[in-house]
C-alpha positions in Angstrom: 109.6 412.0 -65.7 110.5 409.9 -68.7 113.9 410.4 -70.6 115.4 408.7 -73.2 117.7 408.9 -76.4 116.9 407.5 -79.7 119.5 408.2 -82.0 120.6 412.0 -81.7 117.1 412.6 -80.6 115.6 413.1 -76.8 112.0 411.4 -75.9 110.7 412.5 -73.0 107.4 413.6 -70.6 106.8 417.0 -71.9 106.2 420.2 -69.7 103.8 423.0 -70.6 106.4 424.6 -72.0 106.0 422.2 -75.2 102.2 422.4 -75.5 102.2 425.2 -77.6 104.8 423.8 -80.1 103.2 420.1 -80.0 99.7 422.0 -80.8 101.3 423.7 -84.0 102.9 420.3 -84.8 99.8 418.9 -85.3 98.5 420.8 -88.0 101.6 420.1 -89.8 101.2 416.1 -89.4 97.6 415.9 -90.3 96.5 418.7 -92.5 93.1 417.2 -93.5 92.1 416.3 -90.3 89.2 418.6 -88.8 90.0 420.9 -86.5 87.8 419.6 -83.9 90.0 416.6 -83.7 93.4 418.1 -83.6 94.7 418.6 -80.2 95.4 422.1 -79.1 97.9 424.0 -76.7 94.9 423.6 -73.8 94.5 419.9 -74.2 98.1 419.0 -74.0 98.2 421.0 -70.7 95.2 419.3 -69.4 96.7 416.1 -70.6 99.8 416.6 -68.5 97.7 416.9 -65.1 95.3 413.9 -66.1 98.3 411.4 -67.0 101.7 412.9 -67.3 103.8 409.4 -68.0 101.1 409.3 -71.0 102.4 412.0 -72.8 105.7 412.4 -75.1 107.6 414.7 -76.7 110.5 414.1 -79.2 113.1 416.6 -79.4 115.8 417.5 -81.9 117.9 419.8 -79.5 115.1 422.3 -78.6 113.1 421.6 -81.8 110.1 419.9 -81.2 109.6 417.2 -83.8 107.3 414.4 -82.4 104.9 414.1 -80.1 102.5 411.0 -78.7 99.3 411.0 -76.1 97.9 408.1 -74.6 95.5 407.3 -71.6 94.3 404.5 -69.4 91.4 402.5 -70.7 89.6 399.3 -70.2 88.8 397.7 -73.6 85.2 397.7 -75.0 84.3 395.6 -78.0 82.9 397.4 -81.0 82.7 400.5 -82.8 83.6 404.3 -81.4 84.5 407.4 -83.2 87.7 409.3 -82.2 85.7 411.9 -80.7 83.7 409.2 -78.4 86.7 407.6 -77.6 88.8 411.0 -76.6 85.3 412.4 -75.1 85.6 415.3 -77.3 89.4 415.4 -77.1 89.5 415.9 -73.1 90.4 412.6 -71.9 87.7 412.6 -69.4 87.3 408.6 -70.4 90.7 408.4 -68.8 90.4 405.6 -66.0 93.9 405.8 -63.9 93.3 401.9 -63.0 92.5 401.1 -67.0 93.8 397.8 -68.1 95.0 399.0 -71.5 97.1 402.3 -72.7 94.7 403.8 -75.3 97.1 405.5 -78.1 95.3 408.6 -79.7 98.0 410.1 -81.7 101.5 409.9 -82.6 102.9 412.5 -84.7 106.0 413.3 -86.5 107.4 416.0 -88.6 107.3 415.2 -91.9 110.8 416.0 -92.3 111.7 413.7 -89.8 109.4 410.5 -90.7 111.3 407.2 -92.0 113.6 407.2 -89.6 112.2 405.0 -86.7 111.2 407.4 -84.4 107.4 406.4 -84.5 108.7 402.9 -84.0 110.6 404.4 -81.1 107.5 406.1 -79.3 105.6 402.8 -79.7 108.3 400.8 -77.4 108.7 403.6 -74.7 104.8 403.3 -74.8 104.7 399.5 -74.2 107.7 399.7 -71.4 105.2 402.2 -69.8 102.4 399.7 -70.4 104.6 396.8 -68.7 105.4 399.3 -66.0 101.9 400.3 -64.8 100.8 396.8 -64.8 98.8 397.2 -67.9 97.7 394.4 -70.6 99.5 396.5 -73.8 98.3 399.2 -75.7 95.4 399.9 -78.2 94.8 402.2 -80.7 93.1 403.0 -84.2 95.7 403.3 -86.8 94.7 406.2 -89.7 94.5 404.5 -93.2 96.7 407.3 -94.1 97.4 405.7 -97.5 93.8 405.4 -98.7 94.1 408.7 -100.9 96.3 406.8 -103.1 93.6 404.5 -104.1 90.4 406.3 -103.7 89.8 406.1 -107.4 90.5 402.7 -107.6 88.5 401.2 -104.6 86.0 401.7 -101.5 87.7 402.1 -98.2 85.8 399.1 -97.3 88.1 397.2 -100.1 91.3 398.9 -99.2 90.7 397.7 -95.4 90.2 394.4 -96.7 93.1 394.2 -99.0 95.4 395.6 -96.0 94.2 392.8 -93.6 94.8 389.9 -96.4 98.6 391.5 -97.1 97.6 392.5 -100.9 98.2 395.9 -99.9 100.4 398.0 -97.7 99.7 401.1 -95.6 102.5 403.9 -94.3 100.6 404.1 -90.9 98.7 400.9 -89.9 101.6 398.4 -91.6 104.4 400.2 -89.7 102.0 399.8 -86.6 101.8 396.0 -87.4 105.5 396.0 -88.0 106.2 397.1 -84.8 104.1 394.6 -83.1 100.5 395.6 -82.9 97.7 393.1 -84.0 94.7 393.5 -85.8 91.1 394.0 -84.5 88.9 395.4 -87.0 88.3 398.4 -89.4 86.5 401.4 -87.9 84.9 403.0 -90.8 83.6 406.5 -90.2 86.0 406.5 -87.2 87.0 410.4 -87.7 86.7 413.4 -90.3 89.8 412.9 -92.4 89.4 412.5 -96.2 93.2 411.3 -97.0 92.4 408.2 -94.7 89.0 407.6 -96.0 87.7 408.5 -92.4 88.6 405.5 -91.3 91.0 403.5 -89.4 92.0 399.7 -87.8 91.5 399.1 -84.5 94.7 397.2 -83.5 96.5 396.0 -80.0 100.1 395.3 -78.9 99.7 393.0 -75.8 102.4 392.8 -73.1 101.9 388.9 -73.2 102.8 387.6 -76.5 100.3 384.7 -75.8 97.6 387.2 -75.4 94.6 386.4 -78.3 91.8 388.8 -79.4 89.4 386.7 -76.9 91.6 387.8 -74.2 91.1 391.7 -74.8 
């Protein structure tokens, strides 16, 4: 079981008793995400049986204020949707010997955001990846800042400006600051109008000398 402290908070492996609260948090953190792409209580319980060391919950006392879900995966280049990579949220794509930790989500209660909790989760996930002998983390960061610019530019233009550094995104830019590296945009990745239905495929290698060609 994983247990770590960050500020006054506890980050640990959840139990099935946390599953309902983690599912409730999903709806608070991702209010515009389609229901079929939200993690349910039953999903969380299933993930704890499938890959317990890949799941995290953040607690302020007994209050659930954050969560993270991952599974092990062998990298395959090219586009996939959120429902494809999660196999309709079942995580049946989990490979116990997969070379990478694939991040399904990081959810932080809005009242606790901008305290570095997400960054602490990414650091712990990187430690888990290293302990398991994985190459690092993969994920697709949601372009959550697009809704602020949707009347000025297309999602394709927004992603290009992120790539060249002309814009910052509250999710993707924070992930890049933590150590993730750009792979490519994924358009129509999920059903979330706030993010323009898009995300950025990114990776964080254990070996800092690894390049995108080594994935």
